[in-house]
C-alpha positions as CSV (number, residue, x, y, z in Angstrom):
1,M,-13.6,36.5,-94.4
2,T,-10.1,34.9,-94.4
3,Q,-9.0,33.0,-91.3
4,H,-5.5,31.9,-90.4
5,A,-4.4,29.0,-88.3
6,P,-1.8,29.6,-85.5
7,S,1.5,30.4,-87.0
8,T,3.6,27.3,-86.0
9,P,6.4,27.1,-88.5
10,G,5.6,24.7,-91.3
11,T,1.9,24.4,-90.5
12,E,0.4,27.6,-92.0
13,V,-3.0,27.2,-93.6
14,S,-5.7,29.7,-94.6
15,A,-9.3,29.5,-95.9
16,S,-11.6,31.9,-97.5
17,V,-14.8,29.9,-96.9
18,P,-17.2,31.5,-94.4
19,G,-17.7,29.2,-91.4
20,A,-14.8,27.0,-92.4
21,T,-13.0,25.1,-89.6
22,L,-9.3,25.2,-89.7
23,A,-6.8,22.7,-88.6
24,P,-3.0,23.0,-89.1
25,S,-1.5,20.6,-91.4
26,T,1.9,19.0,-90.9
27,P,4.4,18.8,-93.7
28,S,5.0,15.4,-95.3
29,T,8.1,13.6,-94.2
30,G,8.0,11.0,-96.9
31,L,10.2,7.9,-96.6
32,F,12.0,7.7,-100.0
33,G,8.7,8.4,-101.6
34,Y,6.8,5.9,-99.6
35,V,3.1,6.3,-100.3
36,G,1.3,3.2,-99.1
37,S,1.7,-0.6,-98.8
38,W,-0.1,-3.7,-97.9
39,L,1.2,-3.4,-94.3
40,G,-0.3,0.1,-94.1
41,L,-3.6,-1.2,-95.3
42,C,-3.6,-3.8,-92.5
43,G,-3.1,-1.1,-89.9
44,R,0.6,-1.8,-89.4
45,A,2.9,1.2,-89.3
46,A,5.2,2.0,-92.2
47,P,8.8,1.3,-91.5
48,T,10.6,4.1,-89.9
49,A,13.8,3.7,-92.0
50,P,14.6,1.5,-95.0
51,P,17.4,-1.0,-94.6
52,V,20.7,0.2,-96.1
53,N,21.6,-1.6,-99.4
54,P,25.3,-2.6,-99.0
55,N,25.4,-3.5,-102.8
56,A,24.5,0.0,-104.0
57,P,27.0,1.3,-106.5
58,A,29.5,3.8,-105.0
59,D,28.3,6.6,-107.2
60,T,24.7,6.4,-106.1
61,P,23.2,6.8,-102.6
62,A,22.4,3.6,-100.7
63,T,18.7,3.7,-101.0
64,G,17.8,0.4,-99.2
65,M,15.6,-2.3,-100.6
66,W,12.6,-1.6,-102.8
67,F,9.6,-3.8,-102.0
68,S,6.6,-5.3,-103.9
69,S,3.3,-4.3,-102.5
70,T,4.5,-0.7,-102.1
71,V,4.1,2.3,-104.4
72,Y,6.7,5.1,-104.6
73,R,6.8,8.7,-105.6
74,V,10.3,8.2,-107.1
75,V,11.4,5.6,-109.6
76,P,13.1,2.8,-107.8
77,T,16.8,2.4,-108.3
78,A,16.8,-1.4,-108.2
79,H,14.4,-4.3,-108.8
80,L,11.5,-4.6,-106.4
81,T,11.9,-7.4,-103.8
82,P,8.9,-9.8,-103.6
83,L,7.1,-10.3,-100.3
84,P,6.6,-13.8,-99.1
85,Y,2.9,-14.0,-99.7
86,D,0.6,-14.3,-102.7
87,N,-3.0,-14.9,-101.8
88,G,-4.2,-15.5,-105.4
89,E,-5.7,-12.0,-105.7
90,L,-4.9,-9.6,-108.5
91,W,-1.7,-7.5,-108.4
92,Y,-1.3,-4.2,-110.2
93,G,1.9,-3.0,-111.9
94,I,2.0,0.8,-112.2
95,L,4.8,1.7,-114.7
96,V,3.8,5.3,-115.5
97,G,1.7,7.5,-113.1
98,K,1.7,9.8,-110.2
99,F,3.6,7.0,-108.3
100,V,4.9,3.7,-109.4
101,G,5.2,0.2,-108.0
102,V,3.4,-3.1,-107.5
103,T,0.3,-3.3,-105.3
104,Q,-2.8,-5.4,-104.6
105,N,-4.9,-2.3,-103.9
106,Q,-7.0,-1.5,-106.9
107,G,-8.0,1.9,-105.7
108,L,-4.4,2.9,-105.1
109,A,-3.5,1.7,-108.6
110,L,-6.3,3.6,-110.3
111,G,-5.5,6.7,-108.3
112,A,-1.9,6.5,-109.5
113,V,-3.0,6.8,-113.2
114,A,-6.1,8.9,-112.9
115,G,-5.7,12.1,-114.9
116,I,-2.3,11.1,-116.3
117,S,-2.0,11.0,-120.1
118,R,-0.1,8.1,-121.5
119,N,-0.2,6.3,-118.1
120,S,0.6,2.6,-117.7
121,M,-1.1,0.3,-115.2
122,K,-2.1,-3.3,-115.7
123,S,-3.5,-6.1,-113.5
124,Y,-1.7,-9.5,-113.1
125,K,-2.8,-12.8,-111.7
126,S,0.2,-13.1,-109.4
127,Q,2.9,-11.1,-107.6
128,T,5.5,-12.9,-109.7
129,Q,4.0,-11.8,-113.0
130,A,3.6,-8.2,-111.9
131,L,7.2,-8.1,-110.5
132,D,8.6,-9.6,-113.7
133,V,7.0,-6.9,-115.9
134,F,7.8,-4.1,-113.5
135,N,11.5,-5.1,-113.0
136,H,11.9,-5.6,-116.8
137,A,10.4,-2.1,-117.4
138,L,13.0,-0.8,-114.8
139,D,15.7,-2.4,-116.8
140,L,14.4,-0.8,-120.0
141,G,14.2,2.6,-118.3
142,I,10.5,3.1,-119.1
143,V,9.2,3.4,-115.5
144,E,8.2,7.1,-115.1
145,I,6.7,9.5,-112.6
146,R,4.4,12.1,-114.2
147,P,3.1,15.1,-112.5
148,F,-0.7,15.7,-112.2
């Protein structure tokens, strides 16, 4: 038996599993590819809009600042900006995966590269090391988003 959820535009779902409970899903309204960050892990809300980057070249959109401790579903257009903390835990630089960036969340880093051939993710002892490698990879043009 196939059941259908109420037809609110953009929330259509269906299931073919008998006895399945349906709940409408809402479409993702990603924030420049925002996936997760340290702030989100601490229960703080993600920013509602990124700051505008006044130094963005005229021929590219002003994309705002790109931050460490955040992973993105798009390749950043500028170097990642460090956050003012480094608690001595490992940092993970994700150069090639489903999303890219620098994070302290090992599960997020592993999820970014799981099932991706020729992925690139490494742990570092400090935010500075991870950022140096990631930003250098950006300069070389080797940071890449790969589909599942």
